[in-house]
N, C-alpha and C positions, 0 to 999 in steps of 0.2 A: 598560570597558564600551565598545561601539562606537555611533555614532548612526549610525542605518538610513540615514536621511537624506544625512547628511555623508561615512558610511565613515571617521571620522576617531574617537576616543575621545573620551569626551563628557567636558566639564571638569568637571563638579559635576554635583549631584543637584537636585530638587525640594525633596528634605528637607535637604539642606544648606543651600539656599538660604533656605529656611525657618527654621530652629533660627538661622542667622545672625540677620536680618533679626529674630527675637523678642529675642535678645540685646540688641542694638542698640537696639528700641523698647523694652526694659526700662532699658539704660540713658540714653539720651538722649530720650525721647518719641517717638512715631511721627511727629508734624510734623518734627521736628530731625534726624529720620535718613534720608539720600539715598540714591538709588541706587549714589553712589560709595562710599558707607561699606558699602553690604551688599556690594558686589561686593569691594573691597579684604577684607571681615572672610571671605569667604567663596574670594579667592585667585583671582578670575576678572575679564576686565574687564567694563566695564557692560554690553557689547552683549551678553555672554553672559546675562546676566540677561535680555535680553528675548525669549532664544531659547527660556526656561521661563516668564516672567511678562510680561504686556504692560504693566502698572505697578507702581509701590510699591505700590497701593492693594489687586492680587489676591494680593499675597502672603500676608496673615491667611486667604485663604478656601482658602490651600491647593490643590488642586487640586480645583477645585470641579465641573467639566466631567465630570471622571470619577464624582466622588461624583452629581452628577445622574444620569449614565447607570446607577450603581446603583441607585439610587433608582427608577427607571421598570424595573428589573427587577423590583426587590421587589415595586413593582404587580402588574406582568405573570405574577408566580408565584402572586397572591392567588387561593384558591378562586373560580371565577364564580359560586357558589350565596351566598358571602360579601357578607352586607348591603354597599355602599358605603361607609356611613360606617365601617362597623366596618374594614373593608379599608383605607380614609385613616388609622385610626386607627392599627393595626397596624404600617402602611409610616412612618408617622412615627415611631413607637418605635422598630423597625429603621433606618431614618436615623440616629438619634442613636445608635447604640451606637459608642463608640469605647473601642478600647485604651485601658488605663490607663495604659501606659507608653509613649503618643503621645508626642513631642517637636515642635513646645509640646504641651502639656494641649490637648482642648478646651474647659476654663474660660479658662487664658489667651488662644486665639484669640477666643475669644466676648465677654470680657473687651474684649478690646483693639477686635473688630467692632462690637458693641453701646453699649462708652463712650468711642470717639474722634469728636469732632464730624466730623473732617477724613476719615472713612470714611462719614459717613450719606449721603451722594448715591450714593457708588458702592454701598452696599448694599441699595440701591433695585433697583439692577440684577439684583442675585444674588438678591435676593427673588423680584423677575417670574420670573427662569428657576425658581427652585422652584416657585413656584405654578403655572408653566405644567405640571408633570410633573405635579401634580395635577390640573389642570383639563383635561389632555390623557387622564388617565385615568375622570375621570369622564364627561367625553362621549363616551367609546368604550362606558362600561358603559350607559348611557342610551340610547346609538347619537342622539345628537345631535351639532349641528355645531360645529367649535370655534369658540369664543368665545360661545356659549349662556351666557345667564344661569348658570342653575344649574351650571355648570362653574366660571366665575368665583366664586360666591359661595361654593363650598364651598374652594376653593383661598385665597379671603381669608381665610376664617375659621379655615381651617387654619392660617394664618400667624399669625394675629394669637393665635392659641391657644396654639401652641409660642413665640412671642415671650412670651406673660406668663410660661409656663414659665420660659422662660431667664431672666426677669427673677427671679425666687422665686429661683431657683438659684445665681444671681450674689449676690444678698444675703444667701447663707445656705451658709457654705463648707460646713456640714455635711448640707446638702439632696441628694437623691439627685437627680438628673437625670431618668431614666425614670420615677420615681414623680411627679414633676411633670408630665413630660408626659400621662402615663395620666391621672391625674387631670386635667388641665387639658382633654386635647382628651374625657373623657366631663362635663366641667360643665354643657358649654351642651348637650348634648344630653339631660342629667338637667332640668336649669332649665326647657328649652321642654319638656318630654315631661310 
């Protein structure tokens, strides 16, 4: 595989870096795993890692920018006659569909992200990007300026509902994430209605 920008073979892949990093996080813990350790595990130099991830904190999030682009596409494909709350509900469910054979698994990823104090500040940045996708969609559907209160509220509440479902999912190894998200996204509307 060649890097289009550099014209030379790529030294590794995002997946290889993530898999190596998660092996090391499992052995040593997130805070004790260094970029040098990850680079050695992958068999590349530390500088190569920075071509794939800006920091160690970005690795657990995977290719989040691509995931968010997919989230925007899912929302853009929602039928225009579908109520906004239903469109956001459906999109959040689709956003959280992951292949069962993903490595690292989605559960491993979220356990690390939600259970590692060192990642909490960084996670705030990722949550803001996620909320922005929903806020932009809600603003466009209601013909509101970006940054209006309604889109902000919908995006904040959607994140809170998703995180509540994740907490329940991570607390129960037999729980189904899609079912919990579906229930969580509907609970507030039923409660208020």
